[in-house]
C-alpha atoms as one frame of an Amber mdcrd trajectory, in Angstrom:
protein
  -6.590 -21.532 -65.600  -7.747 -18.894 -62.391 -11.399 -19.092 -61.413 -12.706
 -15.634 -62.303 -13.078 -12.971 -60.134 -15.279 -10.284 -59.776 -13.827  -6.551
 -58.715 -15.443  -4.106 -56.525 -16.914  -1.315 -57.801 -14.515   1.562 -58.352
 -16.050   4.402 -59.716 -18.485   4.858 -56.307 -16.161   6.638 -54.014 -17.547
   6.634 -50.496 -16.522   9.659 -47.741 -14.439   8.361 -45.267 -17.440   9.713
 -43.459 -19.398   7.622 -44.637 -16.718   4.856 -44.218 -16.834   4.932 -41.629
 -20.078   4.749 -41.238 -20.678   1.552 -42.072 -18.436  -0.106 -40.349 -20.172
   1.364 -37.691 -23.607  -0.067 -38.458 -22.239  -2.920 -39.534 -20.603  -3.466
 -35.999 -23.921  -3.114 -34.685 -25.988  -5.388 -37.408 -23.481  -8.465 -35.871
 -23.135  -7.616 -31.551 -20.069  -5.917 -31.802 -21.070  -3.433 -29.963 -24.263
  -2.590 -27.568 -26.728   0.593 -28.861 -27.046   3.013 -26.365 -23.594   2.793
 -25.470 -20.583   5.560 -25.127 -16.850   4.693 -27.538 -14.594   6.322 -26.942
 -12.527   7.618 -29.819  -9.094   5.644 -29.177 -11.169   2.444 -28.312 -13.126
   2.425 -31.571  -9.465   3.175 -33.521  -7.457   0.037 -31.489
């Protein structure tokens, strides 16, 4: 029998803006981006 798994709450819809903000925040916290550094849109999109 397969292990039960939990689906994410799909009733909460986040805007693209909120999703991008969360991804950038996570990258900063993880040390993948440096605070104060200027990143171009093409660099972020790559």
